[in-house]
C-alpha positions in Angstrom: -35.8 -11.0 -32.9 -39.5 -11.9 -32.9 -41.6 -11.5 -36.1 -44.5 -9.0 -35.9 -47.7 -10.7 -37.0 -50.2 -8.7 -38.9 -53.5 -8.7 -37.1 -56.4 -9.8 -39.3 -60.1 -10.3 -38.9 -61.8 -13.6 -39.1 -63.3 -14.8 -42.4 -66.8 -14.9 -40.9 -66.6 -11.3 -39.7 -65.2 -10.0 -43.0 -67.8 -11.8 -45.0 -70.7 -10.7 -42.8 -69.6 -7.0 -42.8 -69.0 -6.9 -46.6 -72.3 -8.7 -47.3 -74.2 -6.3 -45.0 -72.7 -3.2 -46.8 -73.5 -4.7 -50.2 -77.1 -5.6 -49.3 -77.8 -2.2 -47.9 -76.3 -0.4 -50.9 -78.2 -2.7 -53.2 -81.4 -2.0 -51.4 -80.9 1.8 -51.5 -80.0 1.8 -55.2 -82.9 -0.5 -56.1 -85.4 1.8 -54.2 -83.9 4.9 -55.8 -84.0 3.4 -59.3 -87.5 2.1 -58.9 -88.7 5.5 -57.7 -87.0 7.3 -60.6 -88.6 5.0 -63.1 -92.1 5.3 -61.5 -91.8 9.0 -61.1 -90.6 9.6 -64.7 -93.2 7.3 -66.1 -96.1 9.0 -64.2 -94.8 12.5 -65.1 -94.5 11.6 -68.8 -97.9 10.0 -68.8 -99.4 13.1 -67.2 -97.8 15.4 -69.7 -98.9 13.2 -72.6 -102.5 13.1 -71.1 -102.8 16.9 -70.8 -101.3 17.5 -74.2 -103.6 15.0 -75.9 -106.7 16.6 -74.2 -105.6 20.0 -75.3 -105.1 18.8 -78.9 -108.5 17.1 -78.9 -110.3 20.2 -77.7 -108.5 22.4 -80.1 -109.3 20.0 -83.0 -112.9 19.9 -82.0 -113.2 23.7 -81.9 -111.6 24.0 -85.3 -113.8 21.2 -86.7 -117.1 22.4 -85.2 -116.5 26.1 -86.0 -115.7 25.1 -89.6 -118.8 23.0 -89.9 -120.9 25.8 -88.4 -120.0 28.3 -91.1 -119.9 25.9 -94.1 -123.4 24.6 -93.1 -125.0 27.9 -91.9 -128.2 29.0 -93.7 -126.5 31.7 -95.8 -123.8 29.4 -97.1 -126.4 26.7 -97.9 -128.6 29.2 -99.7 -125.6 30.5 -101.7 -124.8 26.9 -102.7 -128.4 26.2 -103.7 -128.5 29.4 -105.8 -125.3 28.3 -107.5 -126.8 24.9 -108.2 -129.8 26.7 -109.8 -127.6 29.1 -111.8 -128.9 32.2 -110.0 -126.0 33.0 -107.7 -124.1 35.3 -110.1 -127.1 37.6 -110.7 -128.2 37.6 -107.0 -124.7 38.6 -105.8 -124.6 41.5 -108.3 -128.1 42.7 -107.8 -127.8 42.7 -104.0 -124.2 43.8 -104.0 -123.4 41.0 -101.5 -120.0 41.7 -100.0 -117.3 39.2 -99.3 -119.0 36.3 -101.1 -117.1 34.9 -104.1 -117.6 32.1 -106.6 -114.3 30.9 -108.3 -113.1 28.3 -110.7 -111.0 25.5 -109.5 -107.9 27.7 -109.6 -109.3 30.4 -107.4 -110.2 32.9 -110.2 -113.4 34.8 -109.3 -116.3 34.1 -111.6 -119.1 35.7 -109.5 -119.1 38.4 -106.8 -121.1 41.2 -105.3 -119.1 43.7 -107.4 -118.1 43.2 -111.1 -114.7 44.8 -110.3 -113.6 41.6 -108.5 -114.6 39.3 -111.4 -111.5 37.9 -113.0 -109.3 38.5 -110.0 -107.8 35.6 -108.2 -108.5 34.9 -104.5 -105.0 33.3 -104.5 -103.9 36.9 -103.9 -104.9 36.3 -100.4 -102.1 34.0 -98.9 -104.4 32.2 -96.5 -106.9 31.3 -99.3 -103.9 30.3 -101.6 -102.8 27.8 -98.9 -106.4 26.5 -98.4 -106.8 25.8 -102.2 -103.5 24.1 -102.3 -104.5 22.0 -99.3 -107.5 20.7 -101.2 -105.3 19.4 -104.0 -102.6 18.1 -101.7 -105.0 15.9 -99.8 -107.0 14.9 -102.9 -110.2 16.2 -101.5 -111.1 18.1 -104.6 -111.3 14.8 -106.5 -114.4 13.8 -104.5 -117.7 14.0 -106.2 -119.4 15.9 -103.4 -119.0 19.3 -101.8 -116.7 19.7 -98.8 -116.1 22.6 -96.5 -113.3 24.2 -94.6 -112.0 27.4 -92.9 -108.9 29.5 -93.1 -107.1 29.1 -89.8 -106.4 32.8 -89.3 -108.0 36.1 -90.5 -106.7 37.8 -93.7 -107.2 41.1 -95.5 -109.9 40.9 -98.2 -109.3 42.0 -101.8 -110.3 45.5 -100.8 -107.2 45.7 -98.6 -109.1 47.0 -95.6 -111.4 44.3 -94.2 -109.9 41.5 -92.1 -112.0 38.3 -92.4 -112.0 34.6 -91.8 -113.1 32.7 -95.0 -115.2 29.6 -95.1 -115.2 27.6 -98.3 -117.2 24.9 -100.1 -115.5 22.9 -102.9 -117.7 22.0 -105.8 -115.8 19.3 -107.7 -118.7 18.5 -110.1 -118.7 22.0 -111.4 -115.0 22.8 -110.9 -115.2 25.6 -108.5 -115.1 27.0 -104.9 -117.7 29.1 -103.0 -116.1 31.5 -100.5 -117.8 33.6 -97.8 -116.0 36.1 -95.5 -116.7 35.9 -91.8 -116.2 38.8 -89.3 -113.4 37.8 -86.9 -115.3 38.8 -83.8 -118.3 36.7 -84.9 -115.9 33.9 -85.6 -114.2 34.2 -82.2 -117.6 34.1 -80.5 -118.5 31.0 -82.5 -115.2 29.4 -81.4 -116.0 30.2 -77.8 -119.5 28.7 -78.1 -118.1 25.6 -79.7 -115.3 25.3 -77.2 -117.4 25.9 -74.2 -119.2 22.6 -74.7 -115.9 20.7 -75.1 -114.4 22.5 -72.1 -117.3 22.0 -69.7 -117.9 18.4 -70.6 -114.3 17.2 -70.5 -112.5 15.9 -67.4 -108.9 14.7 -67.2 -108.6 11.9 -64.7 -110.8 12.5 -61.6 -110.0 16.2 -60.9 -108.3 17.5 -64.1 -110.2 19.9 -66.4 -110.0 22.2 -69.4 -110.0 26.0 -69.2 -110.6 28.3 -72.2 -109.0 31.8 -72.1 -108.9 34.6 -74.6 -106.0 36.9 -75.6 -107.0 39.3 -72.9 -106.1 36.5 -70.4 -109.7 36.1 -69.1 -111.1 32.7 -68.3 -114.0 32.2 -70.7 -115.3 28.8 -69.5 -114.1 26.0 -67.4 -115.3 22.6 -66.1 -113.7 23.2 -62.7 -115.5 24.5 -59.7 -112.2 25.8 -58.4 -111.7 28.1 -61.3 -113.4 31.5 -60.9 -115.4 32.1 -64.1 -114.3 35.1 -66.2 -111.4 35.9 -63.8 -107.9 36.4 -64.9 -106.2 33.1 -65.4 -103.0 32.2 -63.4 -99.8 32.1 -65.3 -101.2 34.3 -68.0 -97.7 35.0 -69.1 -97.9 31.7 -71.0 -100.3 33.5 -73.5 -97.6 36.2 -74.0 -95.1 33.4 -75.1 -97.2 32.6 -78.2 -96.8 36.2 -79.4 -93.1 36.4 -78.6 -90.8 36.0 -81.6 -87.9 34.4 -79.6 -89.9 32.1 -77.3 -88.0 29.0 -76.4 -90.9 27.3 -74.5 -93.4 27.1 -77.4 -93.3 23.7 -79.2 -94.8 23.2 -82.6 -96.1 19.7 -83.4 -97.8 18.4 -86.5 -101.1 16.7 -85.8 -103.9 15.1 -87.9 -107.2 16.9 -87.7 -110.6 16.6 -89.4 -110.9 20.4 -90.0 -110.4 21.8 -93.5 -110.7 19.2 -96.2 -111.4 16.2 -94.1 -108.3 14.4 -92.7 -105.5 17.0 -92.7 -102.1 17.8 -91.2 -102.0 21.0 -89.1 -99.4 22.5 -86.8 -100.4 22.8 -83.1 -98.4 25.2 -80.9 -98.3 24.4 -77.2 -96.4 24.9 -74.0 -96.0 22.3 -71.2 -94.9 22.5 -67.6 -95.9 22.3 -64.0 -97.4 25.2 -62.1 -99.9 26.4 -59.4 -103.4 27.3 -60.5 -105.9 28.6 -58.0 -103.8 27.4 -55.1 -103.2 23.9 -56.4 -100.3 22.4 -58.4 -101.0 21.0 -61.9 -99.3 19.5 -64.9 -100.4 21.7 -67.7 -100.5 22.1 -71.5 -101.5 25.4 -73.0 -102.3 25.2 -76.8 -103.2 28.0 -79.2 -106.4 27.5 -81.0 -106.0 30.9 -82.7 -104.5 34.3 -81.8 -107.7 34.9 -79.8 -108.5 31.6 -78.1 -106.2 29.4 -75.8 -106.8 26.0 -74.2 -105.5 25.3 -70.8 -105.4 21.5 -70.0 -104.8 20.9 -66.3 -104.1 17.7 -64.4 -103.4 17.7 -60.6 -99.9 16.7 -59.7 -100.9 14.9 -56.6 -103.4 12.8 -58.5 -100.8 12.0 -61.3 -98.3 10.9 -58.7 -100.6 9.1 -56.3 -99.9 5.8 -57.9 -96.1 6.5 -57.4 -96.6 6.8 -53.7 -98.7 3.7 -53.5 -96.3 1.6 -55.6 -93.2 2.9 -53.8 -94.6 1.9 -50.4 -95.4 -1.6 -51.8 -92.0 -1.9 -53.4 -90.1 -0.8 -50.3 -91.8 -3.4 -48.2 -91.3 -6.2 -50.8 -87.6 -5.3 -51.4 -87.0 -5.0 -47.7 -88.3 -8.5 -47.1 -86.3 -9.9 -50.2 -83.0 -8.3 -49.2 -83.3 -9.3 -45.6 -84.0 -12.9 -46.6 -81.2 -12.7 -49.1 -78.7 -11.4 -46.6 -79.2 -14.1 -44.0 -79.4 -16.9 -46.7 -76.2 -15.8 -48.4 -74.4 -15.3 -45.1 -75.4 -18.8 -43.9 -74.3 -20.3 -47.2 -70.9 -18.5 -47.2 -70.1 -19.6 -43.7 -70.8 -23.2 -44.7 -68.7 -22.9 -47.9 -65.5 -21.2 -46.7 -63.9 -24.5 -47.8 -64.3 -23.2 -51.4 -61.3 -21.0 -50.8 -59.3 -24.1 -50.2 -60.9 -25.7 -53.3 -59.8 -22.6 -55.3 -56.2 -23.1 -54.1 -56.3 -26.8 -54.9 -57.7 -26.1 -58.4 -54.8 -23.7 -59.1 -52.3 -26.3 -57.8 -53.9 -28.8 -60.2 -53.3 -26.4 -63.1 -49.7 -25.9 -62.0 -48.9 -29.6 -61.7 -50.5 -30.3 -65.1 -48.0 -27.9 -66.6 -49.7 -24.5 -66.7 -47.0 -22.5 -64.9 -48.8 -19.2 -65.7 -51.5 -20.1 -63.2 -51.6 -17.8 -60.2 -53.1 -18.5 -56.8 -54.9 -15.3 -55.8 -57.0 -16.2 -52.7 -56.1 -13.3 -50.5 -59.2 -12.5 -48.4 -57.5 -13.5 -45.2 -54.0 -13.6 -43.7 -53.8 -17.3 -44.0 -54.8 -17.6 -47.6 -52.7 -14.5 -48.5 -49.6 -16.2 -47.1 -50.4 -19.5 -48.8 -51.0 -17.9 -52.1 -47.7 -15.9 -51.9 -45.7 -19.0 -51.0 -47.1 -21.1 -53.9 -46.7 -18.3 -56.4 -43.1 -17.7 -55.3 -42.3 -21.4 -55.6 -43.8 -21.5 -59.1 -41.9 -18.4 -60.2 -38.6 -20.1 -59.1 -39.6 -23.2 -61.0 -40.3 -21.2 -64.1 -36.8 -19.6 -63.8 -35.2 -23.0 -63.6 -37.2 -24.3 -66.6 -36.3 -21.1 -68.6 -32.6 -21.7 -67.9 -32.9 -25.3 -69.0 -34.9 -24.4 -72.1 -32.1 -21.8 -73.0 -29.5 -24.6 -72.7 -31.6 -26.9 -74.9 -32.1 -24.2 -77.5 -28.4 -23.7 -77.6 -27.9 -27.4 -78.0 -30.5 -27.5 -80.8 -28.8 -24.7 -82.6 -25.6 -26.7 -82.6 -27.4 -29.8 -83.7 -29.1 -27.8 -86.5 -25.8 -26.5 -87.7 -24.3 -30.0 -87.6 -27.2 -31.5 -89.5 -27.2 -28.7 -92.1 -23.5 -29.2 -92.7 -24.1 -33.0 -93.2 -26.5 -32.4 -96.1 -25.1 -31.3 -99.4 -26.1 -27.7 -100.0 -24.0 -26.5 -102.9 -25.7 -26.5 -106.3 -24.9 -27.5 -108.9 -23.0 -30.2 -107.0 -20.9 -31.3 -109.9 -20.4 -28.3 -112.2 -18.3 -30.1 -114.7 -21.0 -32.7 -115.4 -23.5 -31.8 -118.1 -25.4 -35.1 -118.2 -27.8 -34.1 -115.5 -29.2 -31.3 -113.3 -29.7 -32.0 -109.6 -31.3 -30.0 -106.8 -32.5 -31.0 -103.3 -33.9 -29.2 -100.2 -35.0 -30.0 -96.7 -37.3 -27.9 -94.5 -37.5 -29.3 -90.9 -40.7 -29.1 -88.9 -38.7 -28.5 -85.7 -35.2 -27.1 -85.0 -33.7 -30.3 -86.4 -35.4 -32.9 -88.6 -35.4 -36.6 -89.4 -35.5 -36.4 -93.2 -32.3 -36.4 -95.2 -31.1 -36.7 -98.8 -27.7 -37.5 -100.3 -26.0 -37.8 -103.7 -22.5 -38.9 -104.7 -20.5 -40.1 -107.7 -19.8 -43.8 -107.5 -17.5 -43.8 -110.4 -16.9 -41.6 -113.4 -20.3 -42.5 -115.0 -22.7 -43.4 -112.2 -24.6 -41.0 -109.9 -25.8 -42.4 -106.6 -28.8 -40.5 -104.9 -31.2 -41.2 -102.1 -34.0 -39.7 -100.0 -35.0 -40.9 -96.6 -37.4 -40.2 -93.7 -36.6 -41.2 -90.1 -39.6 -42.0 -87.8 -38.4 -39.7 -85.0 -38.0 -35.9 -84.8 -35.8 -33.4 -83.0 -32.5 -34.6 -81.4 -33.3 -38.4 -81.5 -34.4 -38.3 -85.1 -31.4 -36.2 -86.1 -29.0 -38.6 -84.5 -30.6 -41.6 -86.1 -30.6 -39.7 -89.4 -26.9 -39.0 -89.2 -26.2 -42.7 -88.5 -28.4 -44.0 -91.3 -26.9 -41.5 -93.8 -23.4 -42.5 -92.9 -24.1 -46.2 -93.1 -25.9 -46.0 -96.5 -23.3 -43.8 -98.1 -20.5 -46.0 -96.8 -22.1 -49.2 -98.2 -22.9 -47.6 -101.5 -19.3 -46.6 -101.9 -18.2 -50.2 -101.3 -19.6 -51.3 -104.7 -22.8 -52.9 -103.5 -26.0 -52.7 -105.6 -28.9 -50.6 -104.3 -30.8 -53.7 -103.0 -27.6 -55.0 -101.3 -27.0 -51.6 -99.7 -30.5 -51.5 -98.2 -30.2 -55.0 -96.9 -26.8 -54.4 -95.3 -27.9 -51.0 -93.9 -31.0 -52.6 -92.4 -29.0 -55.1 -90.5 -26.5 -52.5 -89.1 -29.3 -50.1 -88.1 -31.2 -52.9 -86.2 -28.1 -53.3 -83.9 -28.7 -51.5 -80.6 -31.9 -49.8 -81.8 -33.5 -49.8 -78.3 -35.5 -46.7 -79.3 -37.2 -48.9 -82.0 -36.8 -46.1 -84.6 -36.9 -46.8 -88.3 -36.2 -45.1 -91.6 -37.8 -45.2 -95.1 -35.3 -45.0 -98.0 -35.4 -44.7 -101.8 -31.9 -45.4 -103.3 -31.0 -45.1 -106.9 -28.0 -45.4 -109.2 -28.1 -43.4 -112.5 -26.0 -44.5 -115.4 -25.1 -41.2 -117.0 -24.3 -42.7 -120.3 -27.5 -44.8 -120.8 -30.0 -43.1 -118.5 -30.8 -46.4 -116.8 -31.6 -46.1 -113.1 -31.2 -49.1 -110.8 -33.2 -48.5 -107.6 -34.4 -50.2 -104.3 -37.2 -49.0 -102.1 -37.2 -49.4 -98.4 -40.9 -48.5 -97.6 -40.6 -45.0 -99.1 -43.1 -42.9 -101.1 -43.0 -43.7 -104.9 -41.0 -41.1 -106.9 -42.6 -39.2 -109.8 -41.3 -39.5 -113.3 -42.0 -36.5 -115.6 -41.8 -37.5 -119.3 -42.7 -35.0 -122.0 -44.4 -32.8 -119.4 -46.6 -35.6 -118.0 -46.1 -36.8 -114.5 -46.7 -40.4 -113.3 -45.8 -42.2 -110.1 -43.3 -45.1 -110.5 -45.2 -48.2 -109.4 -42.2 -50.1 -108.0 -43.0 -52.6 -105.3 -41.5 -51.2 -102.0 -39.8 -53.3 -99.4 -40.0 -53.0 -95.6 -38.5 -49.8 -94.0 -35.1 -50.2 -92.5 -34.2 -50.9 -88.8 -37.4 -52.9 -88.1 -36.2 -56.4 -88.6 -32.9 -58.0 -89.4 -32.3 -60.3 -92.4 -34.7 -58.4 -94.8 -34.1 -58.6 -98.5 -34.9 -55.8 -101.0 -35.9 -56.1 -104.6 -34.0 -54.1 -107.2 -35.9 -52.3 -110.0 -34.8 -50.5 -113.2 -36.2 -47.3 -114.7 -35.1 -46.0 -118.1 -34.7 -42.2 -118.3 -34.7 -40.5 -121.7 -33.1 -37.2 -122.5 -35.1 -34.4 -120.7 -36.9 -36.8 -118.3 -37.2 -35.7 -114.7 -37.2 -37.8 -111.6 -38.7 -36.2 -108.5 -38.3 -37.8 -105.0 -40.0 -36.5 -101.9 -40.9 -37.4 -98.3 -44.4 -37.7 -96.9 -44.1 -34.2 -95.5 -45.0 -33.0 -99.0 -48.1 -35.1 -99.6 -49.3 -35.0 -95.9 -48.9 -31.2 -95.5 -52.2 -30.1 -93.9 -54.1 -26.8 -94.0 -56.2 -25.3 -91.3 -59.2 -27.4 -92.3 -57.1 -30.5 -91.7 -57.1 -31.3 -95.5 -54.0 -33.1 -96.9 -52.1 -31.8 -99.8 -52.2 -35.3 -101.3 -50.6 -37.3 -104.1 -53.2 -36.2 -106.6 -52.4 -32.5 -106.1 -48.7 -33.2 -106.3 -49.1 -35.1 -109.6 -51.2 -32.2 -111.0 -48.5 -29.7 -109.9 -45.8 -31.7 -111.6 -47.8 -32.2 -114.9 -46.3 -29.2 -116.5 -47.2 -30.1 -120.1 -45.5 -27.6 -122.5 -44.8 -25.2 -119.6 -42.2 -27.3 -118.0 -39.6 -25.1 -116.2 -36.3 -24.7 -117.9 -32.8 -23.7 -116.7 -32.4 -19.9 -116.3 -29.6 -17.5 -115.1 -30.5 -18.1 -111.5 -31.6 -21.8 -111.2 -31.5 -25.0 -113.0 -34.7 -26.7 -114.1 -34.5 -29.1 -111.2 -34.4 -26.2 -108.7 -37.3 -24.5 -110.5 -39.4 -27.6 -110.1 -38.6 -28.0 -106.4 -39.3 -24.3 -105.8 -42.7 -24.6 -107.7 -43.8 -27.5 -105.5 -42.6 -25.7 -102.3 -44.6 -22.5 -103.3 -47.7 -24.6 -104.0 -47.5 -26.4 -100.7 -47.1 -23.0 -98.9 -50.2 -21.6 -100.7 -52.2 -24.7 -99.7 -51.2 -24.7 -96.0 -51.3 -20.9 -95.7 -50.8 -20.1 -92.1 -51.2 -23.6 -90.8 -48.4 -25.0 -88.6 -45.9 -27.3 -90.4 -46.4 -30.8 -88.9 -43.6 -32.8 -90.7 -40.3 -32.3 -92.4 -40.6 -31.4 -96.1 -37.8 -32.8 -98.2 -37.4 -33.2 -102.0 -34.8 -34.2 -104.5 -35.1 -33.6 -108.3 -32.9 -35.0 -111.1 -33.2 -33.9 -114.7 -31.4 -36.3 -117.1 -29.8 -34.5 -120.1 -28.0 -37.5 -121.6 -24.3 -37.7 -122.6 -22.6 -34.9 -124.4 
């Protein structure tokens, strides 16, 4: 039966099609994104421009209107009369209405009627706010007079007349001079002051300012398109300022020069886009007062003219760039299809170097897809075979570990009926099985033999050599040879057939339980630590060569006298060479400091003998030092505490 082959497209065709789709999509997205940015920027700039012009005109109207009233002839004459001391009498004699002289707290000291003297102008909320503003902005501390206006009309003390109030502060004489202004007169003045600002201000080339009153009439405009004194388009915007629940009116704090010099006022305004006199504008409508409104208008076509120009330029530039990019990339890809093969070869290199988790995923075409699948299937099968072999090895290692553990003495105390000494030993392998070992045995009724050793190899080979060395040394020690003779004979036996060129360091000692005398020989091992009266010192016994390196070696025998309570601590280099994450060694100095117990030397308790407590203390300190660092070598130790004869 024939195999149906899946029809696939050529690499060149697939690449060209996908590249064309990607380039077209990128071009469209880029143009759309550019247009959105340009349009948003132009619109925001237009809104900011009309808002700022509306604010500027409103501020100028406030400022110039206030200056007009605080500097008008009547106010100047009142101030001069006050300076001459004649104001009080002139006000009373002429019964001048709505002119008040107060102290610095607003209490009336002179007025056109005596009934008002002693009352406080702070009874009028708008004046109360105005006086507080002088103190808030520190204007009253100046040594010269300054003027200002209330921002809206208020009922006079007579409770009937609604007035605006202009004020002069007189810091040198601690007082204020107030004069009421008729609202209609004030509004006319605002229109006069605003007309100059409106007619002389242009926004861009064709934008302009329009003033309107609360009756929705156009009062003045700089535009020839706007019909003077006609009803303004979108007059419903004025109604929004009088609505209690308007959502379109925005209130913004601005800095103005009206009322007490530099001040903070709230400006209410509405922004949007609408048609005025047959043309579309961006607009801001701000409220100068409940009577006067400023329309700031900027043509939409003018605001967006730069967007059209920039978009035409960007489309041409991007079209050229993406066209060149398409043909360049297409040509390069066609010439570098071989990179697919390079990717496959790179994955194969990873696999052959041992990284069996590497996957070949070059699947753009039928050929590469089939190749990737075949390679990955082969690697998966190889991983299965390796996993099966690893499982068998793990099982063998578990058996080896059990055999090694059973070969090392693990019952403590080992000789419960002997009270001349305490003994404890432990071995923690770096791998499943280790190369370190220890042993102890009674040679006769009064002599304890003990040793500690470190084989050069690890895992199964090290464990096998360890078992051989342990058996050889124990057998020779039991034959009655001295420690030095045992090491010499063991060295010769271990050299026989040592094709793997492994070696072992050994420290062997015989302890006379009656006298405390230790006879020892050192085959290249670390010096033991003697703890006497809580002070730890290394035994400086000259070591011989490690075993199994060279036949015919001789070993020197040494003696060490133990006194009652002395402790002999033996260890392998896995203790002193334990390494933390910063690659710092535990070291002999730290071990010596740890074993220098002083008066705090561990003693036998219900759970452990003193020798076990010492080994546990060293183990705990090594674990603290290495923390989470991986153990790199076997850690083995043996401790004997000599208690003397009974």
